[in-house]
Kinemage of the C-alpha trace (Angstrom):
@kinemage 1
@onewidth
@group {chain A} dominant
@subgroup {mainchain}
@vectorlist {calphas} color= white
{ca met a 1} P 0.000 0.000 0.000
{ca gly a 2} L 1.204 3.503 -0.787
{ca asn a 3} L 1.510 6.386 1.607
{ca pro a 4} L -1.698 6.946 3.579
{ca ala a 5} L -3.689 10.057 2.751
{ca pro a 6} L -6.210 10.746 5.513
{ca tyr a 7} L -8.362 13.832 5.622
{ca leu a 8} L -7.156 16.705 7.744
{ca ala a 9} L -9.409 16.764 10.803
{ca gly a 10} L -12.440 18.972 10.300
{ca thr a 11} L -11.855 19.645 6.582
{ca asp a 12} L -11.891 17.806 3.273
{ca gln a 13} L -8.252 18.644 2.562
{ca leu a 14} L -6.021 15.647 1.837
{ca ile a 15} L -2.602 15.212 3.376
{ca thr a 16} L -0.129 13.556 1.020
{ca gly a 17} L 3.236 12.074 1.902
{ca val a 18} L 4.499 10.894 5.264
{ca his a 19} L 2.926 12.224 8.437
{ca gln a 20} L 3.114 11.321 12.111
{ca gln a 21} L 0.385 10.616 14.625
{ca gln a 22} L 0.471 11.317 18.326
{ca thr a 23} L -1.670 9.718 21.033
{ca arg a 24} L -1.591 9.861 24.802
{ca leu a 25} L -3.574 9.046 27.937
{ca glu a 26} L -3.891 10.877 31.216
{ca phe a 27} L -5.711 10.301 34.484
{ca val a 28} L -7.434 13.203 36.259
{ca asp a 29} L -8.334 12.794 39.918
{ca val a 30} L -11.310 14.432 41.625
{ca ala a 31} L -9.144 17.393 42.648
{ca gly a 32} L -8.403 18.100 38.976
{ca thr a 33} L -4.743 17.005 39.084
{ca ser a 34} L -3.664 15.204 35.913
{ca tyr a 35} L -1.158 12.365 35.644
{ca pro a 36} L 0.284 11.114 32.332
{ca leu a 37} L -0.258 7.390 31.773
{ca pro a 38} L 2.178 5.643 29.436
{ca phe a 39} L 0.311 2.691 27.943
{ca leu a 40} L 1.057 -0.716 26.496
{ca asp a 41} L -2.325 -1.022 24.772
{ca ala a 42} L -5.208 1.423 24.542
{ca glu a 43} L -8.429 1.512 22.561
{ca val a 44} L -11.048 4.253 22.413
{ca ser a 45} L -14.308 2.965 20.931
{ca phe a 46} L -17.566 4.638 19.891
{ca asp a 47} L -20.695 2.528 19.244
{ca glu a 48} L -24.153 3.898 18.427
{ca ala a 49} L -25.900 0.760 19.749
{ca arg a 50} L -24.230 0.826 23.172
{ca ala a 51} L -24.576 2.708 26.420
{ca pro a 52} L -22.153 4.019 27.460
{ca arg a 53} L -21.523 5.003 23.856
{ca val a 54} L -17.803 5.725 24.348
{ca gln a 55} L -15.332 3.457 26.150
{ca ile a 56} L -11.614 3.348 26.844
{ca asn a 57} L -9.892 0.023 27.505
{ca ala a 58} L -6.197 0.379 28.304
{ca val a 59} L -3.307 -1.572 29.791
{ca val a 60} L -0.632 0.521 31.515
{ca pro a 61} L 2.528 -0.357 33.428
{ca asp a 62} L 2.064 -0.450 37.204
{ca pro a 63} L 2.340 3.250 38.122
{ca gly a 64} L 3.365 2.703 41.736
{ca ala a 65} L 1.422 2.617 44.982
{ca glu a 66} L 0.572 6.317 45.230
{ca leu a 67} L -0.970 6.728 41.784
{ca leu a 68} L -2.497 3.257 41.941
{ca gly a 69} L -4.389 4.382 45.028
{ca arg a 70} L -5.764 7.343 43.097
{ca leu a 71} L -6.814 5.017 40.259
{ca asp a 72} L -9.714 3.801 42.375
{ca pro a 73} L -12.913 4.026 40.272
{ca arg a 74} L -15.008 4.561 43.405
{ca leu a 75} L -13.370 7.980 43.921
{ca gly a 76} L -14.714 9.554 40.726
{ca gly a 77} L -11.533 10.067 38.689
{ca arg a 78} L -11.519 10.301 34.902
{ca leu a 79} L -9.482 8.871 32.062
{ca arg a 80} L -8.739 11.144 29.107
{ca ala a 81} L -7.438 10.205 25.662
{ca phe a 82} L -5.863 12.627 23.214
{ca ala a 83} L -4.986 12.034 19.570
{ca gly a 84} L -3.865 13.976 16.551
{ca tyr a 85} L -1.222 14.545 13.943
{ca val a 86} L 2.163 16.152 13.540
{ca trp a 87} L 2.132 17.746 10.102
{ca pro a 88} L 5.218 17.875 7.851
{ca asp a 89} L 5.787 21.536 8.782
{ca gly a 90} L 5.981 20.588 12.479
{ca arg a 91} L 2.504 21.775 13.501
{ca arg a 92} L 0.846 19.646 16.169
{ca asp a 93} L -2.893 19.113 15.820
{ca glu a 94} L -3.929 17.353 19.037
{ca arg a 95} L -7.563 17.018 20.113
{ca leu a 96} L -9.380 15.595 23.117
{ca leu a 97} L -10.712 12.251 21.937
{ca ala a 98} L -12.560 11.204 25.108
{ca asp a 99} L -13.039 12.323 28.729
{ca leu a 100} L -14.572 9.352 30.525
{ca gly a 101} L -15.341 8.252 34.061
{ca leu a 102} L -13.063 5.498 35.342
{ca gly a 103} L -15.181 2.389 35.864
{ca glu a 104} L -12.828 -0.486 36.626
{ca arg a 105} L -9.194 -1.100 37.549
{ca thr a 106} L -7.585 -4.554 37.488
{ca val a 107} L -4.020 -5.114 38.721
{ca asn a 108} L -1.953 -8.018 37.357
{ca arg a 109} L 0.857 -8.361 39.893
{ca glu a 110} L 2.747 -11.021 37.923
{ca ala a 111} L 2.810 -8.966 34.716
{ca gly a 112} L 3.259 -5.642 36.499
{ca thr a 113} L 0.371 -4.104 34.583
{ca val a 114} L -2.931 -2.389 35.304
{ca ala a 115} L -6.021 -2.744 33.087
{ca leu a 116} L -8.321 0.286 33.040
{ca glu a 117} L -11.866 0.606 31.754
{ca ala a 118} L -13.714 3.924 31.454
{ca gly a 119} L -17.067 4.944 29.982
{ca ser a 120} L -18.886 8.085 28.887
{ca asp a 121} L -21.393 9.671 31.227
{ca glu a 122} L -24.300 7.396 30.286
{ca ala a 123} L -22.572 5.035 32.724
{ca met a 124} L -23.221 7.497 35.547
{ca val a 125} L -26.914 7.679 34.639
{ca ile a 126} L -27.095 3.877 34.517
{ca asp a 127} L -25.288 3.580 37.860
{ca ala a 128} L -27.849 5.946 39.405
{ca gly a 129} L -30.579 4.068 37.600
{ca his a 130} L -33.176 3.007 40.157
{ca met a 131} L -36.053 5.454 40.624
{ca asn a 132} L -38.326 4.515 43.492
{ca ala a 133} L -40.968 7.254 43.286
{ca gly a 134} L -42.166 10.214 41.280
{ca thr a 135} L -43.463 11.325 37.910
{ca ile a 136} L -41.745 12.926 34.922
{ca thr a 137} L -44.111 15.628 33.703
{ca thr a 138} L -42.882 17.812 30.847
{ca ser a 139} L -44.345 19.607 27.849
{ca ser a 140} L -42.163 17.705 25.369
{ca thr a 141} L -40.402 14.373 25.055
{ca arg a 142} L -37.029 16.059 24.643
{ca ala a 143} L -37.564 17.931 27.901
{ca gly a 144} L -38.535 14.655 29.599
{ca ile a 145} L -35.270 13.058 28.486
{ca gln a 146} L -33.326 16.070 29.747
{ca ala a 147} L -35.065 15.862 33.121
{ca leu a 148} L -34.205 12.178 33.496
{ca val a 149} L -30.535 12.710 32.624
{ca asp a 150} L -30.082 15.879 34.685
{ca gly a 151} L -31.816 14.219 37.631
{ca ala a 152} L -29.130 11.533 37.767
{ca phe a 153} L -26.470 14.214 38.312
{ca gly a 154} L -28.478 16.651 40.416
{ca ser a 155} L -27.621 19.527 38.066
{ca pro a 156} L -28.118 20.452 34.387
{ca arg a 157} L -25.733 18.978 31.835
{ca thr a 158} L -24.390 20.626 28.674
{ca trp a 159} L -26.854 19.852 25.867
{ca gln a 160} L -27.006 20.037 22.088
{ca ile a 161} L -30.557 19.341 20.933
{ca thr a 162} L -31.637 18.986 17.320
{ca gly a 163} L -35.283 19.647 16.522
{ca ser a 164} L -38.225 20.078 18.872
{ca asp a 165} L -41.483 18.360 19.742
{ca thr a 166} L -44.709 19.028 21.589
{ca thr a 167} L -45.356 15.450 22.702
{ca ala a 168} L -46.024 15.864 26.407
{ca val a 169} L -44.667 13.384 28.947
{ca asn a 170} L -46.498 12.216 32.053
{ca met a 171} L -44.519 9.155 33.105
{ca ala a 172} L -44.752 7.426 36.467
{ca val a 173} L -41.291 6.272 37.524
{ca thr a 174} L -42.107 4.221 40.606
{ca asp a 175} L -39.678 1.297 40.928
{ca thr a 176} L -38.287 1.749 37.418
{ca asp a 177} L -34.892 2.127 35.798
{ca arg a 178} L -33.810 5.617 34.724
{ca trp a 179} L -31.989 4.580 31.531
{ca glu a 180} L -34.850 2.302 30.503
{ca asn a 181} L -37.166 5.313 30.753
{ca ile a 182} L -34.769 7.378 28.636
{ca asp a 183} L -34.642 4.614 26.010
{ca glu a 184} L -38.417 4.457 26.017
{ca leu a 185} L -38.914 8.185 25.484
{ca ala a 186} L -36.247 8.252 22.772
{ca asp a 187} L -37.805 5.325 20.911
{ca arg a 188} L -41.231 6.947 20.910
{ca leu a 189} L -39.908 9.675 18.591
{ca asp a 190} L -36.973 7.721 17.116
{ca leu a 191} L -34.396 9.920 18.858
{ca asp a 192} L -30.746 9.250 19.677
{ca val a 193} L -29.597 10.238 23.199
{ca phe a 194} L -25.932 10.085 24.141
{ca asp a 195} L -22.875 11.724 25.635
{ca asp a 196} L -20.295 12.167 22.862
{ca gly a 197} L -17.408 11.337 25.196
{ca thr a 198} L -16.582 14.950 26.038
{ca arg a 199} L -19.375 15.457 28.626
{ca thr a 200} L -21.719 17.064 26.092
{ca trp a 201} L -25.114 15.395 25.754
{ca phe a 202} L -27.004 15.142 22.474
{ca ile a 203} L -30.630 14.578 21.533
{ca lys a 204} L -31.089 14.194 17.784
{ca pro a 205} L -33.166 12.179 15.318
{ca arg a 206} L -31.658 8.760 14.648
{ca ser a 207} L -29.763 8.517 11.382
{ca ser a 208} L -31.524 6.316 8.853
{ca ser a 209} L -30.094 7.704 5.603
{ca thr a 210} L -26.679 8.772 4.360
{ca gly a 211} L -25.555 12.354 3.814
{ca thr a 212} L -22.347 14.008 2.679
{ca ala a 213} L -19.276 11.824 3.213
{ca thr a 214} L -17.086 12.823 6.155
{ca his a 215} L -14.268 10.495 5.089
{ca glu a 216} L -13.303 8.200 2.226
{ca leu a 217} L -12.354 4.588 2.979
{ca val a 218} L -10.624 3.249 -0.114
{ca val a 219} L -8.914 -0.101 -0.647
{ca gly a 220} L -5.720 -0.027 -2.717
{ca asp a 221} L -2.511 1.936 -3.094
{ca ala a 222} L -4.353 5.263 -3.149
{ca gly a 223} L -6.364 4.560 -0.011
{ca thr a 224} L -6.050 4.201 3.748
{ca val a 225} L -7.858 0.863 4.244
{ca leu a 226} L -5.626 -1.973 5.482
{ca glu a 227} L -8.271 -4.746 5.692
{ca ala a 228} L -11.854 -4.987 4.503
{ca asn a 229} L -14.691 -7.475 5.037
{ca ala a 230} L -18.177 -7.222 3.576
{ca asn a 231} L -20.847 -8.926 5.700
{ca val a 232} L -24.431 -9.970 5.053
{ca ser a 233} L -26.145 -11.772 7.930
{ca arg a 234} L -29.483 -12.516 9.526
{ca arg a 235} L -27.830 -13.756 12.730
{ca gly a 236} L -25.934 -12.282 15.652
{ca gly a 237} L -28.832 -10.536 17.386
{ca glu a 238} L -28.571 -7.254 15.465
{ca tyr a 239} L -30.681 -7.851 12.364
{ca ala a 240} L -34.433 -8.392 12.629
{ca asn a 241} L -37.397 -7.775 10.323
{ca arg a 242} L -39.960 -7.995 13.131
{ca val a 243} L -39.744 -6.531 16.642
{ca his a 244} L -41.885 -7.275 19.699
{ca val a 245} L -41.646 -4.807 22.578
{ca val a 246} L -43.108 -6.374 25.705
{ca tyr a 247} L -44.192 -3.880 28.389
{ca thr a 248} L -44.944 -5.230 31.849
{ca trp a 249} L -45.761 -3.067 34.879
{ca thr a 250} L -47.800 -2.923 38.063
{ca asp a 251} L -50.560 -0.323 38.201
{ca ser a 252} L -51.580 1.765 41.232
{ca ala a 253} L -54.033 -0.928 42.317
{ca gly a 254} L -51.291 -3.566 42.383
{ca ala a 255} L -52.459 -5.346 39.223
{ca thr a 256} L -49.922 -6.593 36.676
{ca lys a 257} L -50.415 -5.098 33.214
{ca gln a 258} L -48.880 -6.115 29.905
{ca val a 259} L -48.913 -4.601 26.422
{ca ile a 260} L -47.004 -5.978 23.426
{ca gly a 261} L -46.062 -3.618 20.614
{ca val a 262} L -45.305 -5.056 17.186
{ca gly a 263} L -43.490 -3.637 14.190
{ca tyr a 264} L -42.421 -5.536 11.067
{ca ile a 265} L -41.352 -5.195 7.451
{ca ser a 266} L -44.506 -5.822 5.471
{ca ala a 267} L -43.284 -5.435 1.878
{ca gly a 268} L -40.129 -5.670 -0.178
{ca ala a 269} L -37.316 -8.206 -0.393
{ca leu a 270} L -36.778 -8.118 3.392
{ca ala a 271} L -40.447 -8.591 4.312
{ca phe a 272} L -41.365 -10.729 7.316
{ca ala a 273} L -42.874 -13.600 5.329
{ca gly a 274} L -42.309 -17.214 4.380
{ca asp a 275} L -38.838 -18.422 5.378
{ca asn a 276} L -37.581 -14.883 6.016
{ca arg a 277} L -38.686 -14.375 9.618
{ca val a 278} L -36.284 -12.920 12.186
{ca val a 279} L -37.860 -11.633 15.408
{ca ala a 280} L -36.233 -9.483 18.082
{ca arg a 281} L -37.814 -9.224 21.552
{ca val a 282} L -37.360 -6.154 23.780
{ca glu a 283} L -38.617 -6.047 27.377
{ca arg a 284} L -39.522 -2.864 29.239
{ca asn a 285} L -40.899 -2.174 32.692
{ca val a 286} L -42.799 0.979 31.674
{ca ala a 287} L -46.504 1.779 31.609
{ca thr a 288} L -47.759 2.460 28.084
{ca ser a 289} L -50.647 2.247 25.636
{ca gln a 290} L -51.042 -0.064 22.655
{ca ala a 291} L -50.626 2.791 20.193
{ca val a 292} L -47.381 3.980 21.781
{ca ala a 293} L -46.061 0.402 22.046
{ca asp a 294} L -46.647 -0.198 18.332
{ca thr a 295} L -44.940 3.085 17.442
{ca val a 296} L -41.886 2.134 19.484
{ca ala a 297} L -41.729 -1.303 17.837
{ca arg a 298} L -41.897 0.239 14.364
{ca asn a 299} L -39.136 2.692 15.200
{ca ile a 300} L -36.894 -0.095 16.505
{ca val a 301} L -37.425 -2.334 13.451
{ca arg a 302} L -36.451 0.605 11.254
{ca arg a 303} L -32.993 0.326 12.866
{ca thr a 304} L -32.652 -3.457 13.112
{ca val a 305} L -33.407 -4.022 9.429
{ca thr a 306} L -30.415 -1.845 8.425
{ca arg a 307} L -27.969 -4.042 10.356
{ca gly a 308} L -28.099 -7.050 8.056
{ca arg a 309} L -25.514 -5.691 5.618
{ca ser a 310} L -22.315 -4.113 6.886
{ca tyr a 311} L -18.615 -3.599 6.290
{ca asp a 312} L -15.784 -4.182 8.769
{ca leu a 313} L -12.736 -2.114 7.875
{ca arg a 314} L -9.335 -1.528 9.433
{ca ala a 315} L -7.730 1.695 8.268
{ca val a 316} L -5.346 4.494 9.136
{ca ala a 317} L -6.926 6.376 12.051
{ca ala a 318} L -9.157 9.336 11.225
{ca tyr a 319} L -9.721 10.570 14.761
{ca trp a 320} L -12.730 12.764 13.945
{ca leu a 321} L -14.844 9.862 12.637
{ca arg a 322} L -17.917 9.003 14.740
{ca pro a 323} L -21.039 6.809 14.628
{ca thr a 324} L -23.782 8.157 12.310
{ca his a 325} L -21.187 9.876 10.086
{ca thr a 326} L -21.456 9.057 6.404
{ca val a 327} L -18.399 7.499 4.742
{ca leu a 328} L -17.692 6.727 1.115
{ca val a 329} L -16.446 3.126 0.841
{ca gln a 330} L -14.615 1.909 -2.246
{ca leu a 331} L -13.728 -1.800 -2.307
{ca pro a 332} L -11.629 -3.486 -5.035
{ca thr a 333} L -14.776 -4.460 -6.929
{ca gly a 334} L -17.997 -2.555 -7.414
{ca gly a 335} L -18.640 1.138 -7.354
{ca pro a 336} L -18.248 3.544 -4.429
{ca glu a 337} L -21.031 3.357 -1.846
{ca leu a 338} L -22.194 5.757 0.848
{ca gln a 339} L -22.625 4.050 4.221
{ca leu a 340} L -23.340 5.029 7.816
{ca val a 341} L -20.750 4.446 10.539
{ca ala a 342} L -22.195 2.199 13.252
{ca ser a 343} L -19.049 1.980 15.381
{ca val a 344} L -15.418 3.037 15.297
{ca ala a 345} L -12.566 1.946 17.574
{ca phe a 346} L -9.187 3.689 17.620
{ca asp a 347} L -6.087 1.698 18.540
{ca leu a 348} L -3.851 4.322 20.135
{ca ala a 349} L -0.821 2.028 20.041
{ca asp a 350} L -0.686 1.167 16.325
{ca lys a 351} L -2.536 4.323 15.157
{ca thr a 352} L -5.262 2.488 13.248
{ca met a 353} L -9.039 2.275 13.513
{ca arg a 354} L -11.639 -0.429 13.086
{ca val a 355} L -14.829 0.830 11.469
{ca arg a 356} L -18.116 -1.035 11.229
{ca thr a 357} L -20.671 0.431 8.874
{ca arg a 358} L -24.301 -0.285 8.230
{ca val a 359} L -25.842 -0.111 4.796
{ca thr a 360} L -29.362 1.284 4.671
{ca asp a 361} L -31.720 -0.948 2.696
{ca thr a 362} L -34.321 0.948 0.734
{ca gly a 363} L -37.648 -0.280 -0.506
{ca val a 364} L -38.989 -1.606 2.802
{ca thr a 365} L -42.444 -0.892 4.183
{ca ile a 366} L -42.936 -0.920 7.946
{ca ala a 367} L -46.248 -1.916 9.498
């Protein structure tokens, strides 16, 4: 393969010739003091289908007793990853890749190493998940989601919200899970809710179609792709052409209630018919109506049906690439194709990335 030619971060300008990458980790304790962490292995991953959406998994040499004591995830410290480029003229373009809460520390005494795991702030909402009383009452679904997230922290977060709605929320949250309620509200309007890894929260419509390419992933001497696999599958728990959402809850009189929402592909090559039947089941402990349950099921099947065809690519790291970005993929055969990024994982040690895309299938009808 020839010299890699990745896009300059934030622009569509190509860099030609040899360039250098720089990556580093640091730990920040609750007092705000930062400590550099040399690493043996480190991966920063972003996945649209996961909460927490952003994770760091790293292995570092044993830093000694004092710093090891600070690397106690119960104390609220954070792990930060930085990445960027050193351009041929000597300019350093380093950006914060992720600022995540430390979740787990594992010491291997024989190897003299420490494994660290950190996650974006959805983890903090999940950890504070149980809600034993109360009602979320807001004038819009977006405001209801904000209230649930902010309530986990006890103070407002930094938000970027795309669009608006007037769908009021009046949700009882007795003995329920906070993140399950957030998922439920998001699925009612097909919204995506996440922390982008820098402590900024987003509410935006879920991506179901491609847009302008953020990056080109090309196989061959002129490209940056090192390995490429094209996948088509109906297995693995991601693809489904019918979704059942099973709601079970206890009403104020103590009676158990259940509603099952159904959504499926009713026409087209991927229709739920004959031998082509793949069902996904989702369980929720939330009070609902039949109409809302069916809407949620239809919104979920709109996502699951796009996960049957995907590409797995390993390429030179483009540190600005994120889930829901559009990429232009050019394999050795066939024409270029626009695809949506489902996940991307950056290997900070070898300066590469693994990208999984999803290919939107058109021509389906959802009932």
